[in-house]
N, C-alpha and C positions, 0 to 999 in steps of 0.2 A: 502221766494221766492215769486215772482210775480205770480199771477194767470193768467197772459196773455202771459208769455214767456216760462218758463220751465214747461214742462208737457202738453203743448198745441200744437195741430197740426199746423205745418207750412210747406208751400211749400218750395221747395229747392231754396235757394237764387241764385244758379248758373244755375237754370233751363232754363232761357231765353237764356243764352249763348249756352247751349247744343242744344236746339230745333231750334235755329236760325242758327246754323253752325258757330257761332263765337268762340266756344271752339275748340282749336287746340290740336290734339293728336300727339303722337310721330312721325307718318309718314305724318302728315299734314305740316311739315316744309320743305320748299324748299329754300335752301340757294344758294347764288351766286356761280356758278361753281360746283354745287353739282353733285356727281357721285352716281351710284346705284350698289349695290352688290347683287349677287344671288349665293346661295350655290350649290356645287356639293356634293351629299350625298351618303354614302356607300350603296351598294346593297347586301352586305354580312353581316352576324351577328357577325363573329369572324374571325380574320386572320390579314393579313397585306397588305399594298399597295405595289405592286411590281413596277409599273410604272404608270406615269400620262402622257397621250398624249394630249398636249395642243396646238400644233402648229396650227391646223386647227382653234381652238377657238380664238387664238391670231390674226389670220388674218381677223376675222369677223369685220364688221363695229362697230365703237364706243368702242371697247375693249381697256381699259387702262392698266389693270394689272390682272394677275391670281396668286393667292396666294395658297400655299399648304405647306406640311411639309418640302419640299426642298427649299422653297422660302418664308420664313416668318421670321419676326424679333424675336429675342430671348426675351421672356417675363419672368415675375416672378410669381410664385404661391403665393397664399394668404393663411395664416392659416385659417382653416374653421371649427374648432371644435365647438361642441354644448355646451361645459362646461360653465356653468354660463351665458348662452346667455341672459336670462332675466335680470340678474343683470348688464350686460354690453352692452345692446342693442344699445345704442347711439354710442358706439365705435366698434361695430361688423363689421367684414369684411368677411362675410360668403358667400360661393357659395355652390351649391348642387353637381355639377360635378366639382371635383377638378382639373381634367386634363385640361390643356390649349388647345385651338384650335390648331390643326396641330402640336402638341407637338412632335410627332414621326410618324412612319409609321404604327402604330398599329390601328386595327379596333376592337372596343369592342361591338358595337351594330349596327343593321341596321338603316340607316338614320343618321349616324354620319357624321359631316362635314369632307370631305376629300380634298376639294378645294373651293376657293371663286373667282368668276369672278367679276371684277369691270369694269363698262362701263359707257358711257355717258347717257344712258337711261335705265330704268328698263327693257324694252322689249329687248334691245340689250344684257343686262347682262344675262337675262334668256335664250335667244336664244343661246348665246355662251356657257352657262353652259351645255346645252344639247349636245354640240359638244365636250366637254371634255370627253375623254375615259380613264377609269381607269382599270388597270390590277390588280387582287387580287390573293393572295394565301390564299384560304379559309381554315379555321380550323373548327373542330367540335364545334358546338354551342349548348347551352342549351336554349330552346325556351319557356319554361313554368315553373311555380312553381312546378307542379307535377313532371316534369322531373328533375328539380333541386333537389328536396327533395330525389328523388330516386337515383340519381347519385352522388350528391355532399353533401347530408345531409344538416344540418342546423347549424348555430352558434347563440349563444345567443345574443339577443338585450337588450335594456335597459328598465327600467320602470317596473320590476317585483315586486311582492308582495306575501308574505306568512304569514299566521297566523293560529294558531291551528294545528289540525291534519286532513287534508282533506280526506285522503284515508281511515283511520279507520272509520271516521264519515260517509263517503259515503257507505261503506259496511254495516253499521248498520242502514242506513236510511230505513224508512218504504216504501218510494216511491223513485224511482231513474230513471234518464234518462242519456244516454250517446250518444250524437249526434254531428255531424260535419256539419259545414256550410262553404260555399265558396262564395267569391265575386271576380269578374273579374277586369281586368285593366279598370279604367275609366280615361278619359282625360278631361282637364279643358275646353279647347275651348271657351274662352270668345269671345264676339263680336269683340273686338279689338285684332288682332293678335300681337304677340311680335314684337317690332320694335325698331330700334335704328337709330338716326340721329346724327352723330358725326362730330365735326370739331375741329381743333387745331388752336390756335392763340397765338403767342408770348410765346410758350412753355406751354400754358395752354390748357386743354382739356375740351370742352363743349359738353354735350350730352343731347339730348332729348330722353327720354327713357320711355317705358311703364313698369313702375316699381312700386311695392308696398312698396319700401323702398329706397328712393333717398339717404338717408344718408349712409346706408350700401353699396349701389351701388357705391357711390363716394369713400368710403373707399376701396372697392375692386379694383376699377380702379386705385386708387393712388398706391396701393401696386403692382399691376400687371405691371404698367408702371413706377414704381420707382419715383413717384412724391409725394410731400407733399399734404395733403388733400385740402389745399387752392388753389392748382393748378388745381383742378378738380371741375366742376360744373355740376350737374345732375338735369335736370328739367323734372317734370311730373305733370303739373298742372291739367291735365284731363286724366283719364284712363278709358278705356272701359272694366272695371272689370278685374279680375285676378283669383279669387277663390283659391289663394295660389300659383299658378304657376308663379306669377311674384314677389314673395317675394325676391328671390335671383337671382343674375346675371347668365345668361347662356352663352355658348360659342359664340353665335352669336353677343352679345354685345361687347365682347372683340375683336372679329374678325373685326367688323365694325370700332372700334376705331383704331385698328392697321392698317387697310386699309386706313383710313383717314390720318394717320401719314406717311405711305409709299407713298401715292399719293400726299400728301400735298394739298388735296382738301377735302371738306366735303363729307361724304359718308353716304348713307342711306341703311339700310338692314331691310327688312320686312320678317319675317319667313313665308313661304308659309303654307297654311292651312294643307296640307298633312304632313308637318314636325312638325306641332303642336302635332302630335301623336308620335314623335320619340325623339326629341332633347330638349324639354323644360319641361320634367317631366310628371308625371301621378300619379294617385292613384294606388298603387301596388295590385297585386293579393293577396288574403288572404285565408288561410285554418284555421278554428277555431274549436277546439274540446271543447265542454262544457259537464261537468259532474256535475249534480245537484242531491241533495237528500234532502228530507224533513222528518220530523217526521209524526206521524199519523194524526196530526192536520193541516198539511200543512205548518209548519214553516221550513224555510231553515236550514239545519244542515251542509251541505257541498256544496261548490261551487268552481269548477275549470274551468278556462278559459285559454286554451293553444293555442296561435295563431302563425301562420307562415306566413310570407309575402315574396314576391319576392323583391330582391334588384338588383343592377347592379353589374357587375364584377369590376367596378371602385370604387364604393363608398358603404358604409354601410348606409342603411336607415331602421329604425324600425317604423312600423305602430303599434302604441301602442293600440291595440284593447281592451285590458283589463283594460285600465286606469279608466274607469267608473265602471267596475265590482267590483273592490276592495272596493267601498264605497257606491254605490247606495242602496244596500239592506243589511239588517242586517243578518249576518251569522258569527258564531264563527270560522268556519274552511274554509279558503279561500286560493286558489293558483292561481296566475296570472303569466303567463310567456309569453315572446315575443321572437320569433326566426325569423331568416331571412335566405334566401338561394339565391345565386347569379344566375341571368339569364342574357343572352346576350340581354339586352334592355338598353335604357337610364336610368339614375338614377331617381328613384321615388322622389317625393317631397310632401310637404303638399298640400292637397286638402281639401276644405271646411270641417271643423270638422275632421281633420286627426285623425285616430285611432278610434274616437268615432262613426263616421258614419258607417263603417263596423262592428265595435265592438258591437254597440247597435243593429244592425241587428241580430247578432248572439245571444247576451244576451237576448234581448226582445223576440226573437222567442223561445229561450230555456225556458224563464220564462213562456211563454204561454203553451209550451208543458208540463212543470213541473206542472203548475196549473191543466191542464186537467188530467194528470196522478194522481194527488192528489185528484181529484174530487172537485176542488174548482173553482168558477167563476174567470176568469183571472183578473178582476178588483179587486175583494176582495183579491185574492192572493197577488197582489201588495200592497194593502193597509196594510195588516197584516205583510208584510215583509219589508216595507220601513225602512231604517235606520234613527234613531232619532239623530245620530251624525255620523261623519266620523270615522268609526271604523278602517280604515287603518292607520290613523294618531292619533287616540284617541283624537280628537278635536271636539268641538261643531261646528255646522254649523254657519256661520255668519248670515245667514238668509235662511230659507227654508220653502216655502209655497206650496210644492208639494201636500200634502194631500188636501188642498183647491182647487188647480188647477184640481186635478182628479175629485173631487166632482162637481165642477162647469161645467167642460167640459162634464162629463158624463150626467149631467142633460140637458145641452144644446143639446147634441147629441141624447139623448134618449136611452142610453145604457140599462136602466132597462126595456125597452119594448122588448129587444132582446130575441128571442127564441133561447136557447143555442144549440138546435139540429142542426147538420150539414145539410145544404141544405133545412132547413125548412121554410125559409123566401123567398117569391117569389113576383114578380110584373110582371104579364104577362109572357113573355118568359124568363125573367131574374131572376136568383137566387141571393139573396142579402146576403152579408156577412159583419159582423161587426168585427173590430179588434182594438186593443189598443196597444200602445207602449209608454213607458216613454222616455223622451229626457233629455239630461244632457250635460253640458259643463263647463269647468273651468272658473273661474273669476280672472282676473289679473288687476293690475294697475302698469304700468312700467314707467321708467324715461322718461320725456318729457320736452322740453324747449319751451317757447313761448315768443314772443315780442308783446306788445300792445302799439300803438301810438295814443294818443288823439290829434287831429289836430285842427289847428286854424280856419278851415272852419266849425267846429262843427261836424265833423265825426270822426270815429275811424278806425284804420287799425290794423289788426292782421296778424302776419307772423309766420309761423311754418313750419319746414322741415319735415312734414308728408304729407300724401296723402289722397285724397278722391277718392276711387275706385268705386264710384257710390252708396255709402251707406248713404250719407247725412252729411258728416263731416263738410263741409262748413257751413251748416245750424245750426248744433249744436254749432259750435264755435260762430257764430253770435248771437245765443240765449244766450250763456253764457255772452258775453260782454254786450248785451242789458239788460240782467237781472241785472247786477251789476252797470251799468252806467245810466240806464234810457233812453239811446238813442234808438230811433226806430231802428228795425233791418235793415231797408233799408239804415240807416246811418252808418252801420258797414261793412267795406270792409274786406274780408278775402283773404289772399294770401297763397297758399300751394304749395307743390310739388317742392321745390327748395332747394337743399342741402346747399346753402349758408345761408339760414335762420337758426334761432336757431334750433338745431337738435331735430327732432321728432321721434316718434315710427314708427316701421313697421306697415303697415295696414294689420294686421293678428292677429289671436288669439282672436278676439273679444275684444280687450283691448283698442282700440283707444279712445272711448268716455270716459271711466273711467280714462284713463291716461291723455288725453288732457285737460279735463275740469279743473282739479286743476292747471295745468300750465297756462292756459289762465286766470283763475280767479286770480291766484297770480300776474301775470303781470298786469292785469287790476287794482287790488287794489293798487299796487305800483305806477302805473301811476296816479291814482286818488290822492294818497298821495302827489305825486310831484305837481299835479295841485293845491292841497290845499295850498302847500307852496308858489306857485306863487300867489295865490289869496290874501295872507296876506302881500306880499311884497309891497314896495312903489309903488304907482299907481294902486295897485290891488283894486278890489271892496270891499275887507274886510281888508284893510291895517291895520297892527298893531294888528290884532286879533289872536286868537288861531286856528291854522289850523285844529286841531282835533275837534274843535267845529262846523265845517262846515258839514252840512248834505247834503245828495244827494236828489235832487228833481226829478220830472219827466222831460223827454225830455232833459236830459243832463244838469242839473242845479245844482249849489252849492247854499246852502241856509243857512241863519242864521236869525231866527226871521222872520221879514217881508221882509228882503232883500234877493234877489236871483240874480244870475249871471250865464250866460251860460258858458260852457267850452270855447267856441269861444271868449266870451268877456274877460275872464280871460287871455287867451293867447295873444289876440290882444293888451290888455292894456300893457303887458310886452314886446310887439314886439317879441314874440316867436312863432315859427312855430308848436311846439309840446310839449307834456308832455309824456315821453317815459319810458318804463320799460321792462326788460327781466327777466323772472323768470324760475328757475329750479325746477321741481317737481321730487322728487326722487323715486316715486312709493310707493306702499304699504309696510310698515314695520311691519305690524301687523301679528305676528306669533301665535296668541292665538286662531285663528279660521281657519276653512277650508272654502274656498270661492269657491262656484260653483253656476251655474244657473240651474234651474229645469223647467220641463214642461211635457206635455203629449199630445199625438195625439190620436184622435179617427177617424177611417177611415171606410167608407162604400165603398165596391166594388160591382159591378154587373157583373155577368157572364151569358152569353147567350150560353148554351151548343149546341144549334142548329147550330149556326154559329161560335162557338168557339171565342167569342169576350169577352174580359175582360177590364173593365175600372174602374178607381177610380171615384166615383160619388160625394162623399161628404167627407170633412175633417173638424173636429172641434179640435182646438188646444188651450190649455191654457198654457201661458208662464210666468214664474216668474223670471224676470231679474232685480230686484231692481227697482229703479226709472225709469220710462219711460219718457225720456227727450222730445222726439218728437214722439207722438203716430202715426202720419201719416207715418213717415219714418220707425219706428219700426215695424208697422204692415206690411209694404211693404217688409221689410227684412224677416219676418217670412213667408209671402206668397211666396216670391221667393224661400226660402229654402224648402218649402213644394213641390213646383214644381220640384226642383232639386232632392228631395227625391223620387218623383214619377218617375223621370228619372232613378234614381238608382235602384228602385224596379222593373220596368217594361221594361225598354228600353236599358239602357247604358251598353255597353261592347265592348271594343276594341278587335277585332279578329285578330289573327296573323297567317300568313301562316306557316305551319309546315316545309316547305322546307327552307325558308330563314329568317323567323322570322319577316318579314315586316308586318305592319298592313295592312289588306286588305280592311277595311272599313274606310279609312283615309279621309273622306269627310263628309259633312253634308247631302249628299244624302243617305249614307249607315250607318253612325254612328247615331243611333236613339236617339233623345232627345224629350221631350214633346213639343208639339206645342199647339196653341190656342185650337184646338179641344180636347185636352187631359186635359184641365183645369177643375177641379171639382168645386163645390161650396165650398168655403173656409170661415170659420168663426174663427177668431183669437181673443181670450180673453187675454188681457194683464193685468196681476195682477200688481199692482203698490205699492209695499212695498219697500221703499228706504232702501238700505243696507249701513247704515252709518258706519259699521265696516270697509268697504272697502274704503270709501272716503266720503268727505264732501257732495257731491251731491247724493250719494246713488245709482249711476248707475252701472250696470254690463253690459257686452257685450251681444248683441242680434244677431249678424251676422251669427253665426254658429249653435247655438243650434237647430234651426228649422229643419235642415236637419237630425239631429240625431233621431233615433227611428222611423222615418217615414216608412222606408222600412220594418221594422218588423211589424208595424201596418198593412201595406198592406198585407204582407205574412200571418199574423194571420187572417185577414179578408178573404183572399183567402181560407184558410183552412176551415173557418166557412161556406163559401159558397159551396165549392167543396169537402171537405174531403181530399184534397190533400195537403200534407205538402211539399212545395218546399223549400229546404234548400240551393239552389244554385242560386244566382242572375245572370241575371234578371229573373223574373217570366214571361215566354213567353207562348203564347198559345200552342206552340209545346210541352212544358213540361207538360202542363195540359192535352193535348190530349194523350201524351205518357203514362200518369199515369192511363189512363182508364183501 
């Protein structure tokens, strides 16, 4: 590999477009004759629509159409099972809410679409939507996980694990804890709201969509509208992030496409911020019971992690909180179970590090409590209990440098200078607390296709039907082609976010870099082989030679001995515009190892009891994610995840009105997230050990691991500072004051 391309910091190649406003997002498109749609949303949590009074709204200026269950085209559902999703991701047609918009008169959750107003301007559509009156027949609703468990019980979810005999081992343990942790509903709320701009032309559907999966989105729309996939084109070249909420299509997108067909004009629908809390998914509530036991020396002998999460009354969603628990620590007797209970809310969905984020809050908090109950330093306890292999699969790790990560981060943080006594460390009016939390995430390589074109002007073009959701995918692709061709990165054009390109992976699961690089590399090498063939043809600079004897030089050159020729020269001599190749990478087929990424967070909090002020002041994180392809973007990903973890630990919680189930803090004034003033000093150490068992480039995903374990590290630090163990997120000053 070059020492100037792969593994070297690079600014984002699409950065200029974004900061200059040239990058167009889904709602930035304004087509000829375009109409605007605005939803009417249910104000009850459960029941049915009795009547929709639309006459007044229809008389308002600019109104073109009002759609609802009595006035909506018949559409088709799409199969949406999770079975073998990773193996069939390019052919997937998954949605989270399986019910079609306006399918019937039933209301399943507050904020559900019950009507859609289409007008000539956005303001006219919104004004008319406020004049649509809906009569409901309300039914009793379940409005929280606690209420659901009490009245409806729970049903089993997926992803459980059991080995050994956890209960007898627990009873025989020298030290034991039995504790329960809870996490609230969190909402994704990226900068760019969900948006769809749809239009039909000659029987084909074209959609600008804020989507983390344009190929899946295309497949869904094709099935819903009974079209072949080549009759649908979904475009998402730029996305204002998604955090998992934009992985799968939601009802608004289908409704907008249907409205465009009914009106025979382009239609744009932007989901209002308040409905980002109801109709496009969320991280569900969880209740997690952990029972741990150790022997007299502090070695784990029993570990049980039983979790419950809220789902909707429409769909089953499992938050796999114990997925990490079954393998991170060595223990012969383990039970992991996942259960769900239906609540009258919209269907939950993946949110950055689904399962692992709430699961590691509980696990790493419990590990801390177990360490203290055993009389062992929390850092040492983790070190002596780390698993040397994946005991849940009985497989070796493909690569695991977590022990080194812990040692390096502890030294950088200054853990060994910590006074272990609660509340013993002070700086003026502030009490200082230190906390630790391991972080962990799966590593995948999934099927991806890519096309590479070497052009006669001496540049290269890459096309792939995947997305860059703000993580730096454009840049990593440019790095890959530059690495293999010798072309400067500025001579590599990357086009993404178009479902008509060779199908690419969803931008989720932290698998894009590991999946995309082999596909781009394969296409690049095949295009280079084609170029070599052209170079030895008649009129070529190496006419009559052996194409395989041609070596690659710098700046896009083919070379043999003292003779060299640029890519442009080779193509120009043959009067050809390009050398092109498309390559299919089938994903990882290696089943001899367990693939995960590892890391650790050390957190310092400061608590001023006089004014009841708590803040995270310092974070040191060490992350082991294989080869670090672009350290600048990688570090940025971890830093952003840390801030998101601070939001999870101290701020974020969607609060629902117990009367109607509607979120009451459905705006950025009242839904608390970290701001600049909450940013601590952050020091990210990136270990750089390529994992060649996973793939040629040795890269594993980095997008999600940084958010895992952070909330636990904060909670553990809060305990060290205050002596108060908060087991229910978020950790607010009110909870600390009430614990006095």
